[in-house]
FIGUVO-777229 format. One line per 10 residues: their letters; for each residue x, z, y of C-alpha. Coordinates in Angstrom, 2 decimals, decimal comma. Layout:
N
a = X/Z/Y  ...
//
This chain:
124
mlspttlaaa = 18,44/-2,72/-7,63  14,66/-2,74/-7,34  12,72/-5,45/-9,10  9,04/-6,42/-8,90  6,49/-6,12/-11,68  4,13/-9,00/-12,33  0,67/-7,61/-12,99  -0,22/-10,35/-15,48  2,99/-9,64/-17,44  2,16/-5,92/-17,45
fdrvtehwsp = -1,07/-6,72/-19,31  1,00/-8,38/-22,06  2,09/-4,85/-23,08  -1,53/-3,93/-23,82  -2,51/-5,04/-27,31  -5,30/-2,57/-28,04  -8,53/-1,94/-26,12  -8,83/1,45/-24,37  -5,08/2,09/-24,65  -3,72/2,24/-21,06
kvigrvndql = -0,05/1,62/-20,33  1,80/3,17/-17,41  3,43/0,45/-15,31  4,47/2,40/-12,24  4,39/5,59/-10,23  3,76/6,38/-6,57  4,63/10,03/-5,95  2,43/11,96/-8,44  0,04/9,00/-9,02  0,41/6,75/-12,07
lkvaklkgel = -0,48/3,06/-12,08  -1,86/2,04/-15,46  -3,14/-1,22/-16,93  -5,74/-1,33/-19,67  -7,87/-3,84/-21,51  -11,39/-2,54/-22,08  -14,12/-3,72/-24,42  -17,13/-1,74/-25,59  -17,84/1,83/-24,55  -15,36/4,67/-24,01
vwhahdgqde = -17,01/8,13/-23,86  -18,84/10,26/-21,28  -16,17/12,41/-19,63  -14,95/13,87/-16,34  -11,57/14,63/-14,80  -11,69/18,04/-13,16  -9,36/18,19/-10,17  -8,45/14,48/-10,24  -9,95/11,36/-8,70  -9,59/8,10/-10,67
lfyivkgslr = -9,50/4,59/-9,18  -10,64/1,54/-11,19  -9,58/-1,90/-9,86  -10,96/-4,88/-11,80  -8,31/-7,55/-12,39  -10,27/-9,72/-14,84  -13,83/-9,61/-16,17  -16,43/-7,02/-15,28  -17,05/-3,34/-15,94  -20,09/-1,11/-15,79
iefgdgpvdl = -19,42/2,54/-15,10  -22,35/4,73/-16,09  -23,09/7,84/-14,06  -25,83/10,46/-14,38  -27,75/8,85/-11,50  -27,32/5,26/-12,71  -24,66/2,63/-13,39  -22,29/0,87/-10,98  -21,32/-2,72/-11,83  -17,83/-3,91/-10,88
ekgdfltvps = -16,59/-7,52/-10,87  -13,12/-9,05/-10,53  -11,56/-7,86/-7,28  -13,80/-4,78/-6,95  -12,55/-1,23/-7,03  -14,25/2,13/-7,27  -12,93/5,67/-6,99  -14,61/8,14/-9,34  -14,43/11,54/-7,62  -13,04/14,60/-9,35
gvrhnpvade = -15,47/16,27/-11,74  -17,98/13,39/-11,86  -19,05/12,56/-15,43  -18,79/8,86/-16,14  -18,65/6,40/-19,01  -16,91/3,02/-18,63  -18,56/0,15/-20,55  -17,27/-3,44/-20,84  -19,58/-5,90/-22,61  -16,72/-8,44/-22,71
ecwvlliepa = -12,99/-7,83/-22,39  -12,11/-6,47/-18,95  -8,65/-5,95/-17,46  -8,37/-2,93/-15,19  -5,69/-1,33/-13,04  -6,11/2,46/-12,92  -4,58/4,75/-10,32  -4,74/8,44/-11,10  -2,63/11,61/-10,98  -0,04/11,97/-13,73
stkhtgdevt = -1,86/15,09/-14,95  -5,10/13,18/-15,65  -6,21/13,36/-19,28  -7,32/9,96/-20,60  -10,80/11,14/-21,66  -10,94/14,44/-19,78  -11,70/17,30/-22,16  -13,41/14,94/-24,64  -11,29/13,99/-27,65  -12,16/10,82/-29,55
prtrsleeql = -10,24/8,29/-31,66  -9,74/6,34/-28,40  -8,08/9,27/-26,58  -4,45/8,50/-25,70  -1,81/11,05/-24,74  0,44/10,49/-21,73  3,32/9,85/-24,15  1,31/7,03/-25,79  0,49/5,61/-22,36  4,18/5,63/-21,42
sstd = 5,23/3,82/-24,62  5,96/0,10/-24,52  3,68/-0,71/-27,46  0,32/0,47/-28,82
//
């Protein structure tokens, strides 16, 4: 039997900033929730678009030609191959939609990089 997922309850699984958790799948796209605070890293996803939907708070995504500010209820799709750097001055809750093959920080590896296995786990 199918059962719904409450988005607010999904965020309860996230106990560490920049550590997304997979909460669903639509074909080859993963739905992930994450709590963000501070700066991630400049990176790109070659061959994959990435959608950011702001559930709570605000997020600035830096691009080479300037930043884009997102508020609660806003969403933005970062096209494949575009270098970007998400920055949250205060805690921000975000829903991400991206292909299952998307690497968390592209080809950049930092202490904040999370493998798909870590994103699928129920705890940080």
